[in-house]
Structure formats: structure tokens, C-alpha cells
PDB file of N, CA, C and O in Angstrom, chain B, residues numbered from 101:
ATOM      1  N   MET B 101       0.492  -1.330  -0.078  1.00  0.00           N
ATOM      2  CA  MET B 101      -0.260  -0.152   0.002  1.00  0.00           C
ATOM      3  C   MET B 101       0.696   1.415   0.112  1.00  0.00           C
ATOM      4  O   MET B 101       1.476   1.649   1.035  1.00  0.00           O
ATOM      5  N   ARG B 102       0.462   2.211  -0.855  1.00  0.00           N
ATOM      6  CA  ARG B 102       0.977   3.822  -0.754  1.00  0.00           C
ATOM      7  C   ARG B 102       0.869   5.136  -0.094  1.00  0.00           C
ATOM      8  O   ARG B 102       0.133   6.037  -0.497  1.00  0.00           O
ATOM      9  N   MET B 103       1.616   5.203   0.909  1.00  0.00           N
ATOM     10  CA  MET B 103       0.886   5.816   1.475  1.00  0.00           C
ATOM     11  C   MET B 103       0.111   7.097   1.378  1.00  0.00           C
ATOM     12  O   MET B 103      -0.710   7.622   2.131  1.00  0.00           O
ATOM     13  N   ALA B 104       0.711   7.500   0.016  1.00  0.00           N
ATOM     14  CA  ALA B 104       0.104   8.871  -0.750  1.00  0.00           C
ATOM     15  C   ALA B 104      -1.056   8.226  -1.270  1.00  0.00           C
ATOM     16  O   ALA B 104      -1.659   9.094  -1.901  1.00  0.00           O
ATOM     17  N   GLU B 105      -1.803   6.931  -1.340  1.00  0.00           N
ATOM     18  CA  GLU B 105      -3.008   7.186  -1.700  1.00  0.00           C
ATOM     19  C   GLU B 105      -4.123   7.394  -0.910  1.00  0.00           C
ATOM     20  O   GLU B 105      -3.956   7.543   0.301  1.00  0.00           O
ATOM     21  N   PRO B 106      -5.108   7.426  -1.336  1.00  0.00           N
ATOM     22  CA  PRO B 106      -6.283   7.874  -0.209  1.00  0.00           C
ATOM     23  C   PRO B 106      -6.646   6.654   0.297  1.00  0.00           C
ATOM     24  O   PRO B 106      -6.907   5.730  -0.473  1.00  0.00           O
ATOM     25  N   THR B 107      -6.700   6.522   1.514  1.00  0.00           N
ATOM     26  CA  THR B 107      -7.447   5.041   2.332  1.00  0.00           C
ATOM     27  C   THR B 107      -8.588   4.834   2.701  1.00  0.00           C
ATOM     28  O   THR B 107      -9.057   5.942   2.441  1.00  0.00           O
ATOM     29  N   GLU B 108      -9.452   4.240   3.132  1.00  0.00           N
ATOM     30  CA  GLU B 108     -10.744   4.205   3.644  1.00  0.00           C
ATOM     31  C   GLU B 108     -10.459   2.536   4.650  1.00  0.00           C
ATOM     32  O   GLU B 108     -10.090   1.368   4.535  1.00  0.00           O
ATOM     33  N   LYS B 109     -10.939   3.509   5.570  1.00  0.00           N
ATOM     34  CA  LYS B 109     -11.283   2.629   6.985  1.00  0.00           C
ATOM     35  C   LYS B 109     -12.316   1.396   6.753  1.00  0.00           C
ATOM     36  O   LYS B 109     -13.386   1.857   6.355  1.00  0.00           O
ATOM     37  N   LEU B 110     -12.341   0.345   6.839  1.00  0.00           N
ATOM     38  CA  LEU B 110     -13.212  -0.830   6.715  1.00  0.00           C
ATOM     39  C   LEU B 110     -13.149  -1.601   7.995  1.00  0.00           C
ATOM     40  O   LEU B 110     -12.425  -1.417   8.973  1.00  0.00           O
ATOM     41  N   SER B 111     -14.370  -2.805   7.699  1.00  0.00           N
ATOM     42  CA  SER B 111     -14.832  -3.695   9.014  1.00  0.00           C
ATOM     43  C   SER B 111     -14.504  -4.832   8.097  1.00  0.00           C
ATOM     44  O   SER B 111     -14.922  -4.746   6.943  1.00  0.00           O
ATOM     45  N   ILE B 112     -13.709  -6.046   8.504  1.00  0.00           N
ATOM     46  CA  ILE B 112     -13.843  -6.939   7.830  1.00  0.00           C
ATOM     47  C   ILE B 112     -13.934  -7.882   8.929  1.00  0.00           C
ATOM     48  O   ILE B 112     -13.603  -7.628  10.087  1.00  0.00           O
ATOM     49  N   THR B 113     -14.653  -9.583   8.275  1.00  0.00           N
ATOM     50  CA  THR B 113     -14.696 -10.566   9.087  1.00  0.00           C
ATOM     51  C   THR B 113     -14.315 -11.670   8.285  1.00  0.00           C
ATOM     52  O   THR B 113     -14.697 -11.862   7.131  1.00  0.00           O
ATOM     53  N   MET B 114     -13.226 -12.688   9.214  1.00  0.00           N
ATOM     54  CA  MET B 114     -12.735 -13.357   9.048  1.00  0.00           C
ATOM     55  C   MET B 114     -12.561 -14.909   9.833  1.00  0.00           C
ATOM     56  O   MET B 114     -12.736 -14.566  11.002  1.00  0.00           O
ATOM     57  N   PRO B 115     -12.339 -16.288   9.866  1.00  0.00           N
ATOM     58  CA  PRO B 115     -12.319 -16.760  10.747  1.00  0.00           C
ATOM     59  C   PRO B 115     -10.737 -16.342  11.573  1.00  0.00           C
ATOM     60  O   PRO B 115      -9.762 -15.723  11.146  1.00  0.00           O
ATOM     61  N   GLN B 116     -10.986 -16.933  12.806  1.00  0.00           N
ATOM     62  CA  GLN B 116     -10.458 -16.692  13.854  1.00  0.00           C
ATOM     63  C   GLN B 116      -8.988 -17.479  13.511  1.00  0.00           C
ATOM     64  O   GLN B 116      -8.105 -16.965  14.199  1.00  0.00           O
ATOM     65  N   ASP B 117      -8.513 -18.473  12.730  1.00  0.00           N
ATOM     66  CA  ASP B 117      -7.297 -19.026  12.488  1.00  0.00           C
ATOM     67  C   ASP B 117      -6.742 -17.914  11.542  1.00  0.00           C
ATOM     68  O   ASP B 117      -5.656 -17.538  11.985  1.00  0.00           O
ATOM     69  N   ILE B 118      -7.054 -17.320  10.519  1.00  0.00           N
ATOM     70  CA  ILE B 118      -6.480 -16.685   9.506  1.00  0.00           C
ATOM     71  C   ILE B 118      -6.315 -14.883  10.390  1.00  0.00           C
ATOM     72  O   ILE B 118      -5.442 -14.028  10.237  1.00  0.00           O
ATOM     73  N   ALA B 119      -7.326 -14.885  11.118  1.00  0.00           N
ATOM     74  CA  ALA B 119      -6.868 -13.370  11.710  1.00  0.00           C
ATOM     75  C   ALA B 119      -5.494 -13.718  12.461  1.00  0.00           C
ATOM     76  O   ALA B 119      -4.493 -13.003  12.441  1.00  0.00           O
ATOM     77  N   ASP B 120      -5.629 -14.971  13.141  1.00  0.00           N
ATOM     78  CA  ASP B 120      -4.158 -15.189  13.934  1.00  0.00           C
ATOM     79  C   ASP B 120      -3.150 -15.155  13.322  1.00  0.00           C
ATOM     80  O   ASP B 120      -2.232 -14.413  13.672  1.00  0.00           O
ATOM     81  N   ALA B 121      -3.067 -15.972  12.226  1.00  0.00           N
ATOM     82  CA  ALA B 121      -2.017 -15.714  11.147  1.00  0.00           C
ATOM     83  C   ALA B 121      -1.813 -14.604  10.536  1.00  0.00           C
ATOM     84  O   ALA B 121      -0.636 -14.325  10.307  1.00  0.00           O
ATOM     85  N   ALA B 122      -2.646 -13.856  10.188  1.00  0.00           N
ATOM     86  CA  ALA B 122      -2.276 -12.429   9.674  1.00  0.00           C
ATOM     87  C   ALA B 122      -1.681 -11.509  10.548  1.00  0.00           C
ATOM     88  O   ALA B 122      -0.749 -10.847  10.092  1.00  0.00           O
ATOM     89  N   ARG B 123      -2.012 -11.338  11.664  1.00  0.00           N
ATOM     90  CA  ARG B 123      -1.502 -10.972  13.021  1.00  0.00           C
ATOM     91  C   ARG B 123       0.023 -10.982  13.326  1.00  0.00           C
ATOM     92  O   ARG B 123       0.766 -10.056  13.651  1.00  0.00           O
ATOM     93  N   ALA B 124       0.306 -12.492  13.097  1.00  0.00           N
ATOM     94  CA  ALA B 124       1.229 -12.809  13.482  1.00  0.00           C
ATOM     95  C   ALA B 124       2.279 -12.583  12.316  1.00  0.00           C
ATOM     96  O   ALA B 124       3.352 -12.033  12.561  1.00  0.00           O
ATOM     97  N   ARG B 125       1.949 -13.019  11.045  1.00  0.00           N
ATOM     98  CA  ARG B 125       3.019 -12.470   9.942  1.00  0.00           C
ATOM     99  C   ARG B 125       2.671 -10.658   9.661  1.00  0.00           C
ATOM    100  O   ARG B 125       3.184 -10.344   8.587  1.00  0.00           O
ATOM    101  N   SER B 126       2.261  -9.961  10.048  1.00  0.00           N
ATOM    102  CA  SER B 126       2.084  -8.729   9.804  1.00  0.00           C
ATOM    103  C   SER B 126       3.162  -7.919  10.107  1.00  0.00           C
ATOM    104  O   SER B 126       3.478  -7.012   9.337  1.00  0.00           O
ATOM    105  N   GLY B 127       3.632  -8.084  10.903  1.00  0.00           N
ATOM    106  CA  GLY B 127       4.916  -7.305  10.901  1.00  0.00           C
ATOM    107  C   GLY B 127       4.885  -5.555  11.490  1.00  0.00           C
ATOM    108  O   GLY B 127       3.969  -4.782  11.771  1.00  0.00           O
ATOM    109  N   THR B 128       6.404  -5.451  11.491  1.00  0.00           N
ATOM    110  CA  THR B 128       6.101  -3.725  11.715  1.00  0.00           C
ATOM    111  C   THR B 128       4.848  -2.972  10.628  1.00  0.00           C
ATOM    112  O   THR B 128       4.384  -1.835  10.715  1.00  0.00           O
ATOM    113  N   GLY B 129       4.602  -3.783   9.867  1.00  0.00           N
ATOM    114  CA  GLY B 129       3.993  -2.744   8.920  1.00  0.00           C
ATOM    115  C   GLY B 129       2.784  -2.851   9.444  1.00  0.00           C
ATOM    116  O   GLY B 129       2.235  -1.764   9.263  1.00  0.00           O
ATOM    117  N   GLY B 130       1.971  -3.684  10.077  1.00  0.00           N
ATOM    118  CA  GLY B 130       0.622  -3.528  10.787  1.00  0.00           C
ATOM    119  C   GLY B 130      -0.041  -4.456   9.653  1.00  0.00           C
ATOM    120  O   GLY B 130       0.264  -4.839   8.524  1.00  0.00           O
ATOM    121  N   LEU B 131      -1.385  -4.657  10.782  1.00  0.00           N
ATOM    122  CA  LEU B 131      -2.433  -5.856  10.127  1.00  0.00           C
ATOM    123  C   LEU B 131      -2.907  -4.892   8.824  1.00  0.00           C
ATOM    124  O   LEU B 131      -2.983  -5.570   7.799  1.00  0.00           O
ATOM    125  N   SER B 132      -3.183  -3.721   8.657  1.00  0.00           N
ATOM    126  CA  SER B 132      -4.094  -3.185   8.149  1.00  0.00           C
ATOM    127  C   SER B 132      -3.165  -2.768   6.011  1.00  0.00           C
ATOM    128  O   SER B 132      -3.642  -2.306   4.975  1.00  0.00           O
ATOM    129  N   ALA B 133      -2.045  -3.185   6.330  1.00  0.00           N
ATOM    130  CA  ALA B 133      -0.795  -2.977   5.418  1.00  0.00           C
ATOM    131  C   ALA B 133      -0.900  -4.492   5.175  1.00  0.00           C
ATOM    132  O   ALA B 133      -0.741  -4.595   3.959  1.00  0.00           O
ATOM    133  N   TYR B 134      -1.030  -5.363   5.535  1.00  0.00           N
ATOM    134  CA  TYR B 134      -0.281  -7.209   5.329  1.00  0.00           C
ATOM    135  C   TYR B 134      -1.892  -7.400   4.575  1.00  0.00           C
ATOM    136  O   TYR B 134      -1.860  -8.024   3.514  1.00  0.00           O
ATOM    137  N   VAL B 135      -3.232  -6.928   5.025  1.00  0.00           N
ATOM    138  CA  VAL B 135      -4.021  -7.207   4.570  1.00  0.00           C
ATOM    139  C   VAL B 135      -4.729  -6.713   3.254  1.00  0.00           C
ATOM    140  O   VAL B 135      -5.622  -7.203   2.564  1.00  0.00           O
ATOM    141  N   ALA B 136      -3.872  -5.367   3.157  1.00  0.00           N
ATOM    142  CA  ALA B 136      -4.021  -5.026   1.957  1.00  0.00           C
ATOM    143  C   ALA B 136      -3.352  -5.268   0.662  1.00  0.00           C
ATOM    144  O   ALA B 136      -3.645  -5.197  -0.532  1.00  0.00           O
ATOM    145  N   ALA B 137      -2.308  -5.592   1.408  1.00  0.00           N
ATOM    146  CA  ALA B 137      -1.226  -5.993   0.115  1.00  0.00           C
ATOM    147  C   ALA B 137      -1.821  -7.544  -0.412  1.00  0.00           C
ATOM    148  O   ALA B 137      -1.863  -7.972  -1.565  1.00  0.00           O
ATOM    149  N   ALA B 138      -2.166  -8.070   0.594  1.00  0.00           N
ATOM    150  CA  ALA B 138      -3.328  -9.394   0.093  1.00  0.00           C
ATOM    151  C   ALA B 138      -3.934  -9.248  -1.144  1.00  0.00           C
ATOM    152  O   ALA B 138      -3.606  -9.523  -2.299  1.00  0.00           O
ATOM    153  N   VAL B 139      -5.263  -8.558  -0.414  1.00  0.00           N
ATOM    154  CA  VAL B 139      -5.725  -7.588  -1.477  1.00  0.00           C
ATOM    155  C   VAL B 139      -5.617  -7.271  -2.672  1.00  0.00           C
ATOM    156  O   VAL B 139      -6.397  -7.595  -3.568  1.00  0.00           O
ATOM    157  N   ALA B 140      -4.733  -6.674  -2.764  1.00  0.00           N
ATOM    158  CA  ALA B 140      -4.008  -5.899  -4.297  1.00  0.00           C
ATOM    159  C   ALA B 140      -3.752  -7.269  -5.133  1.00  0.00           C
ATOM    160  O   ALA B 140      -4.042  -7.489  -6.309  1.00  0.00           O
ATOM    161  N   ARG B 141      -2.971  -8.342  -3.951  1.00  0.00           N
ATOM    162  CA  ARG B 141      -2.671  -9.052  -5.045  1.00  0.00           C
ATOM    163  C   ARG B 141      -3.814 -10.160  -5.642  1.00  0.00           C
ATOM    164  O   ARG B 141      -3.833 -10.543  -6.812  1.00  0.00           O
ATOM    165  N   GLN B 142      -4.572 -10.503  -4.796  1.00  0.00           N
ATOM    166  CA  GLN B 142      -5.633 -10.988  -5.448  1.00  0.00           C
ATOM    167  C   GLN B 142      -6.305 -10.329  -6.264  1.00  0.00           C
ATOM    168  O   GLN B 142      -6.591 -10.960  -7.281  1.00  0.00           O
ATOM    169  N   VAL B 143      -6.678  -9.276  -6.211  1.00  0.00           N
ATOM    170  CA  VAL B 143      -6.823  -8.287  -7.329  1.00  0.00           C
ATOM    171  C   VAL B 143      -6.111  -8.380  -8.554  1.00  0.00           C
ATOM    172  O   VAL B 143      -6.800  -8.465  -9.571  1.00  0.00           O
ATOM    173  N   GLU B 144      -4.994  -8.382  -8.659  1.00  0.00           N
ATOM    174  CA  GLU B 144      -4.061  -8.733  -9.839  1.00  0.00           C
ATOM    175  C   GLU B 144      -4.424  -9.948 -10.432  1.00  0.00           C
ATOM    176  O   GLU B 144      -4.637 -10.030 -11.642  1.00  0.00           O
ATOM    177  N   ARG B 145      -4.513 -10.935  -9.634  1.00  0.00           N
ATOM    178  CA  ARG B 145      -4.766 -12.559  -9.819  1.00  0.00           C
ATOM    179  C   ARG B 145      -6.236 -12.423 -10.818  1.00  0.00           C
ATOM    180  O   ARG B 145      -6.459 -12.710 -11.994  1.00  0.00           O
ATOM    181  N   ASP B 146      -7.191 -11.765  -9.574  1.00  0.00           N
ATOM    182  CA  ASP B 146      -8.390 -11.470 -10.675  1.00  0.00           C
ATOM    183  C   ASP B 146      -8.452 -11.113 -12.022  1.00  0.00           C
ATOM    184  O   ASP B 146      -9.095 -11.760 -12.848  1.00  0.00           O
ATOM    185  N   ASN B 147      -7.786 -10.073 -12.285  1.00  0.00           N
ATOM    186  CA  ASN B 147      -7.457  -9.029 -13.504  1.00  0.00           C
ATOM    187  C   ASN B 147      -6.936 -10.189 -14.683  1.00  0.00           C
ATOM    188  O   ASN B 147      -7.575 -10.312 -15.727  1.00  0.00           O
ATOM    189  N   LEU B 148      -5.578 -11.109 -14.372  1.00  0.00           N
ATOM    190  CA  LEU B 148      -4.802 -11.433 -15.213  1.00  0.00           C
ATOM    191  C   LEU B 148      -5.773 -12.796 -15.793  1.00  0.00           C
ATOM    192  O   LEU B 148      -5.611 -13.200 -16.944  1.00  0.00           O
ATOM    193  N   ASN B 149      -6.973 -13.557 -14.685  1.00  0.00           N
ATOM    194  CA  ASN B 149      -8.132 -14.438 -15.184  1.00  0.00           C
ATOM    195  C   ASN B 149      -8.832 -13.893 -15.970  1.00  0.00           C
ATOM    196  O   ASN B 149      -9.490 -14.518 -16.802  1.00  0.00           O
ATOM    197  N   GLU B 150      -8.829 -12.948 -15.891  1.00  0.00           N
ATOM    198  CA  GLU B 150     -10.273 -11.908 -16.783  1.00  0.00           C
ATOM    199  C   GLU B 150      -9.296 -11.738 -18.661  1.00  0.00           C
ATOM    200  O   GLU B 150      -9.545 -11.452 -19.832  1.00  0.00           O
ATOM    201  N   LEU B 151      -8.673 -11.964 -18.175  1.00  0.00           N
ATOM    202  CA  LEU B 151      -7.247 -11.204 -19.353  1.00  0.00           C
ATOM    203  C   LEU B 151      -6.886 -12.452 -20.061  1.00  0.00           C
ATOM    204  O   LEU B 151      -6.340 -12.264 -21.148  1.00  0.00           O
ATOM    205  N   ILE B 152      -7.090 -13.886 -19.642  1.00  0.00           N
ATOM    206  CA  ILE B 152      -6.910 -15.199 -19.722  1.00  0.00           C
ATOM    207  C   ILE B 152      -8.183 -15.643 -20.438  1.00  0.00           C
ATOM    208  O   ILE B 152      -8.224 -16.181 -21.544  1.00  0.00           O
ATOM    209  N   ALA B 153      -9.223 -15.339 -19.646  1.00  0.00           N
ATOM    210  CA  ALA B 153     -10.966 -15.303 -20.227  1.00  0.00           C
ATOM    211  C   ALA B 153     -11.294 -14.963 -21.511  1.00  0.00           C
ATOM    212  O   ALA B 153     -12.115 -15.581 -22.190  1.00  0.00           O
ATOM    213  N   VAL B 154     -10.558 -13.806 -21.938  1.00  0.00           N
ATOM    214  CA  VAL B 154     -10.469 -12.735 -23.126  1.00  0.00           C
ATOM    215  C   VAL B 154      -9.858 -13.652 -24.080  1.00  0.00           C
ATOM    216  O   VAL B 154     -10.433 -14.156 -25.044  1.00  0.00           O
ATOM    217  N   ALA B 155      -8.540 -13.841 -23.701  1.00  0.00           N
ATOM    218  CA  ALA B 155      -7.565 -14.620 -24.886  1.00  0.00           C
ATOM    219  C   ALA B 155      -7.858 -15.763 -25.219  1.00  0.00           C
ATOM    220  O   ALA B 155      -7.598 -16.061 -26.385  1.00  0.00           O
ATOM    221  N   GLU B 156      -8.367 -16.597 -24.511  1.00  0.00           N
ATOM    222  CA  GLU B 156      -9.147 -17.723 -24.485  1.00  0.00           C
ATOM    223  C   GLU B 156     -10.000 -17.911 -25.216  1.00  0.00           C
ATOM    224  O   GLU B 156      -9.853 -18.913 -25.915  1.00  0.00           O
ATOM    225  N   ALA B 157     -11.357 -17.036 -25.441  1.00  0.00           N
ATOM    226  CA  ALA B 157     -12.165 -16.842 -25.974  1.00  0.00           C
ATOM    227  C   ALA B 157     -11.893 -16.741 -27.486  1.00  0.00           C
ATOM    228  O   ALA B 157     -12.277 -17.577 -28.304  1.00  0.00           O
ATOM    229  N   GLU B 158     -11.067 -15.434 -27.821  1.00  0.00           N
ATOM    230  CA  GLU B 158     -10.283 -15.200 -28.853  1.00  0.00           C
ATOM    231  C   GLU B 158      -9.586 -16.083 -29.694  1.00  0.00           C
ATOM    232  O   GLU B 158      -9.716 -16.147 -30.916  1.00  0.00           O
ATOM    233  N   HIS B 159      -8.737 -16.854 -28.894  1.00  0.00           N
ATOM    234  CA  HIS B 159      -7.914 -18.001 -29.544  1.00  0.00           C
ATOM    235  C   HIS B 159      -8.448 -19.175 -29.353  1.00  0.00           C
ATOM    236  O   HIS B 159      -8.353 -19.980 -30.280  1.00  0.00           O
ATOM    237  N   GLY B 160      -8.967 -19.476 -28.429  1.00  0.00           N
ATOM    238  CA  GLY B 160      -8.808 -20.965 -28.124  1.00  0.00           C
ATOM    239  C   GLY B 160      -8.140 -21.170 -26.555  1.00  0.00           C
ATOM    240  O   GLY B 160      -7.689 -20.214 -25.924  1.00  0.00           O
ATOM    241  N   PRO B 161      -8.156 -22.962 -25.889  1.00  0.00           N
ATOM    242  CA  PRO B 161      -8.168 -22.990 -24.637  1.00  0.00           C
ATOM    243  C   PRO B 161      -6.630 -22.756 -24.748  1.00  0.00           C
ATOM    244  O   PRO B 161      -6.022 -23.078 -25.769  1.00  0.00           O
ATOM    245  N   ILE B 162      -5.906 -22.084 -23.474  1.00  0.00           N
ATOM    246  CA  ILE B 162      -4.499 -22.212 -23.815  1.00  0.00           C
ATOM    247  C   ILE B 162      -4.034 -23.753 -23.019  1.00  0.00           C
ATOM    248  O   ILE B 162      -4.561 -24.227 -22.012  1.00  0.00           O
ATOM    249  N   THR B 163      -2.867 -24.345 -23.837  1.00  0.00           N
ATOM    250  CA  THR B 163      -3.067 -25.821 -23.711  1.00  0.00           C
ATOM    251  C   THR B 163      -1.433 -25.745 -22.346  1.00  0.00           C
ATOM    252  O   THR B 163      -0.694 -24.899 -21.844  1.00  0.00           O
ATOM    253  N   GLU B 164      -1.607 -26.918 -22.327  1.00  0.00           N
ATOM    254  CA  GLU B 164      -0.029 -27.643 -21.270  1.00  0.00           C
ATOM    255  C   GLU B 164       1.165 -27.312 -22.295  1.00  0.00           C
ATOM    256  O   GLU B 164       2.173 -26.646 -22.057  1.00  0.00           O
ATOM    257  N   GLU B 165       0.791 -27.955 -23.514  1.00  0.00           N
ATOM    258  CA  GLU B 165       2.189 -27.174 -24.537  1.00  0.00           C
ATOM    259  C   GLU B 165       2.405 -25.898 -24.299  1.00  0.00           C
ATOM    260  O   GLU B 165       3.343 -25.531 -23.591  1.00  0.00           O
ATOM    261  N   ASP B 166       1.454 -24.968 -24.936  1.00  0.00           N
ATOM    262  CA  ASP B 166       1.775 -23.278 -24.544  1.00  0.00           C
ATOM    263  C   ASP B 166       2.284 -23.098 -23.607  1.00  0.00           C
ATOM    264  O   ASP B 166       3.296 -22.400 -23.547  1.00  0.00           O
ATOM    265  N   VAL B 167       1.688 -23.728 -22.479  1.00  0.00           N
ATOM    266  CA  VAL B 167       2.938 -23.478 -21.489  1.00  0.00           C
ATOM    267  C   VAL B 167       3.877 -23.774 -20.999  1.00  0.00           C
ATOM    268  O   VAL B 167       4.469 -23.290 -20.034  1.00  0.00           O
ATOM    269  N   ALA B 168       4.168 -24.902 -21.860  1.00  0.00           N
ATOM    270  CA  ALA B 168       5.697 -25.188 -21.498  1.00  0.00           C
ATOM    271  C   ALA B 168       6.430 -24.795 -22.748  1.00  0.00           C
ATOM    272  O   ALA B 168       7.651 -24.734 -22.606  1.00  0.00           O
ATOM    273  N   ALA B 169       5.979 -24.526 -23.887  1.00  0.00           N
ATOM    274  CA  ALA B 169       6.934 -23.709 -24.729  1.00  0.00           C
ATOM    275  C   ALA B 169       7.026 -22.228 -24.194  1.00  0.00           C
ATOM    276  O   ALA B 169       8.005 -21.624 -24.633  1.00  0.00           O
ATOM    277  N   THR B 170       6.209 -21.512 -23.334  1.00  0.00           N
ATOM    278  CA  THR B 170       6.257 -20.178 -23.069  1.00  0.00           C
ATOM    279  C   THR B 170       7.795 -20.343 -21.579  1.00  0.00           C
ATOM    280  O   THR B 170       8.821 -19.666 -21.511  1.00  0.00           O
ATOM    281  N   ARG B 171       7.514 -21.030 -21.008  1.00  0.00           N
ATOM    282  CA  ARG B 171       8.304 -21.501 -19.831  1.00  0.00           C
ATOM    283  C   ARG B 171       9.585 -21.666 -20.340  1.00  0.00           C
ATOM    284  O   ARG B 171      10.495 -21.149 -19.692  1.00  0.00           O
ATOM    285  N   ALA B 172       9.879 -22.314 -21.425  1.00  0.00           N
ATOM    286  CA  ALA B 172      11.266 -22.767 -21.692  1.00  0.00           C
ATOM    287  C   ALA B 172      11.341 -21.485 -22.572  1.00  0.00           C
ATOM    288  O   ALA B 172      11.825 -20.722 -21.736  1.00  0.00           O
ATOM    289  N   ARG B 173      11.149 -20.544 -23.982  1.00  0.00           N
ATOM    290  CA  ARG B 173      11.872 -19.440 -23.764  1.00  0.00           C
ATOM    291  C   ARG B 173      12.007 -18.257 -22.600  1.00  0.00           C
ATOM    292  O   ARG B 173      12.909 -17.428 -22.726  1.00  0.00           O
ATOM    293  N   GLN B 174      11.135 -18.192 -21.509  1.00  0.00           N
ATOM    294  CA  GLN B 174      11.450 -17.313 -20.988  1.00  0.00           C
ATOM    295  C   GLN B 174      12.849 -18.169 -19.900  1.00  0.00           C
ATOM    296  O   GLN B 174      13.767 -17.503 -19.421  1.00  0.00           O
ATOM    297  N   GLN B 175      12.745 -19.406 -19.732  1.00  0.00           N
ATOM    298  CA  GLN B 175      14.188 -19.469 -18.990  1.00  0.00           C
ATOM    299  C   GLN B 175      15.638 -19.354 -20.318  1.00  0.00           C
ATOM    300  O   GLN B 175      16.761 -18.935 -20.038  1.00  0.00           O
ATOM    301  N   ARG B 176      15.229 -19.809 -21.628  1.00  0.00           N
ATOM    302  CA  ARG B 176      15.885 -18.982 -22.917  1.00  0.00           C
ATOM    303  C   ARG B 176      16.937 -18.168 -22.346  1.00  0.00           C
ATOM    304  O   ARG B 176      18.080 -18.310 -21.913  1.00  0.00           O
ATOM    305  N   ALA B 177      15.736 -16.894 -22.596  1.00  0.00           N
ATOM    306  CA  ALA B 177      15.934 -15.498 -22.297  1.00  0.00           C
ATOM    307  C   ALA B 177      16.365 -15.263 -21.023  1.00  0.00           C
ATOM    308  O   ALA B 177      17.132 -14.301 -21.058  1.00  0.00           O
ATOM    309  N   ARG B 178      16.251 -15.642 -20.027  1.00  0.00           N
ATOM    310  CA  ARG B 178      16.902 -15.411 -18.810  1.00  0.00           C
ATOM    311  C   ARG B 178      18.415 -15.925 -18.681  1.00  0.00           C
ATOM    312  O   ARG B 178      19.332 -15.479 -17.990  1.00  0.00           O
ATOM    313  N   ALA B 179      18.383 -16.912 -19.491  1.00  0.00           N
ATOM    314  CA  ALA B 179      19.815 -17.490 -19.335  1.00  0.00           C
ATOM    315  C   ALA B 179      20.823 -16.578 -20.353  1.00  0.00           C
ATOM    316  O   ALA B 179      21.959 -16.191 -20.080  1.00  0.00           O
ATOM    317  N   GLU B 180      20.293 -16.418 -21.233  1.00  0.00           N
ATOM    318  CA  GLU B 180      21.145 -14.916 -22.338  1.00  0.00           C
ATOM    319  C   GLU B 180      20.959 -13.632 -21.792  1.00  0.00           C
ATOM    320  O   GLU B 180      21.579 -12.767 -22.411  1.00  0.00           O
ATOM    321  N   HIS B 181      20.456 -13.323 -21.056  1.00  0.00           N
ATOM    322  CA  HIS B 181      20.226 -12.315 -20.046  1.00  0.00           C
ATOM    323  C   HIS B 181      21.575 -12.598 -18.937  1.00  0.00           C
ATOM    324  O   HIS B 181      22.315 -11.714 -18.504  1.00  0.00           O
ATOM    325  N   ALA B 182      21.632 -13.591 -18.723  1.00  0.00           N
ATOM    326  CA  ALA B 182      22.357 -13.699 -17.678  1.00  0.00           C
ATOM    327  C   ALA B 182      23.938 -13.637 -17.963  1.00  0.00           C
ATOM    328  O   ALA B 182      24.738 -13.154 -17.161  1.00  0.00           O
ATOM    329  N   THR B 183      24.309 -14.225 -19.290  1.00  0.00           N
ATOM    330  CA  THR B 183      25.500 -14.270 -19.823  1.00  0.00           C
ATOM    331  C   THR B 183      25.784 -12.895 -20.928  1.00  0.00           C
ATOM    332  O   THR B 183      26.945 -12.639 -21.249  1.00  0.00           O
ATOM    333  N   THR B 184      24.892 -12.251 -21.339  1.00  0.00           N
ATOM    334  CA  THR B 184      24.768 -10.704 -22.093  1.00  0.00           C
ATOM    335  C   THR B 184      24.428  -9.786 -21.428  1.00  0.00           C
ATOM    336  O   THR B 184      24.690  -8.722 -21.989  1.00  0.00           O
ATOM    337  N   GLY B 185      23.862  -9.651 -20.280  1.00  0.00           N
ATOM    338  CA  GLY B 185      23.432  -8.482 -19.882  1.00  0.00           C
ATOM    339  C   GLY B 185      23.854  -7.935 -19.249  1.00  0.00           C
ATOM    340  O   GLY B 185      24.979  -8.362 -18.987  1.00  0.00           O
ATOM    341  N   PRO B 186      23.536  -6.875 -18.615  1.00  0.00           N
ATOM    342  CA  PRO B 186      24.390  -5.377 -18.360  1.00  0.00           C
ATOM    343  C   PRO B 186      25.403  -5.950 -17.022  1.00  0.00           C
ATOM    344  O   PRO B 186      26.578  -5.612 -16.887  1.00  0.00           O
ATOM    345  N   THR B 187      25.110  -6.318 -16.654  1.00  0.00           N
ATOM    346  CA  THR B 187      25.868  -7.212 -14.839  1.00  0.00           C
ATOM    347  C   THR B 187      26.486  -8.248 -15.832  1.00  0.00           C
ATOM    348  O   THR B 187      27.552  -7.688 -16.088  1.00  0.00           O
ATOM    349  N   ALA B 188      26.482  -9.491 -16.601  1.00  0.00           N
ATOM    350  CA  ALA B 188      27.806 -10.031 -16.833  1.00  0.00           C
ATOM    351  C   ALA B 188      29.026  -9.137 -17.187  1.00  0.00           C
ATOM    352  O   ALA B 188      29.157  -8.020 -17.687  1.00  0.00           O
ATOM    353  N   ALA B 189      30.293 -10.587 -16.475  1.00  0.00           N
ATOM    354  CA  ALA B 189      31.351 -10.305 -17.026  1.00  0.00           C
ATOM    355  C   ALA B 189      32.238 -10.780 -17.729  1.00  0.00           C
ATOM    356  O   ALA B 189      33.192 -10.082 -18.074  1.00  0.00           O
TER     357      ALA B 189
END
């Protein structure tokens, strides 16, 4: 959560065990920041799922082969960047 953004005070209800775990893990940033970050991640996931649905509606379902090919391209790009990138010696 960025401090420059307007905030809104909310009241939420969640299972006790999840609340206890969130309090235990929230650290110095506090529970509000921890929950806000978790909700932000969920919103990002929801947005990505919507994009995937649109892409699949237009181009057909994403196959395991598509996923494997994309992962392989990413691994090759990372490997190439590691050997030719700005920090490579």
C-alpha cells in the first residue's frame, strides 16, 4: 500500500485462525498493510484471470504445450540475459 493514496477504513470478518496468522505475520507494517497487500495480490490475480478468459475466448484454450513452450522461451531469455546482460562480466 502506498501512503500517498487515499485510504478507507473498513471492517472485515474472517475466520479466527486466519486472523491470528495474519496478525502474527504482519510485522512492523501492521495488519492493515498486510491485508491491503493480500487484497492487492488477489485483485491482480482476478485481472489476470479476466485477461486469460478474453484471450481464450478469442484464440482457444491455453494448452499445457503452450505453457511449456512459454516457460522454455522465458528460461532461454533469462539464460541469455545472464550471459549478455548489463551485469555480465
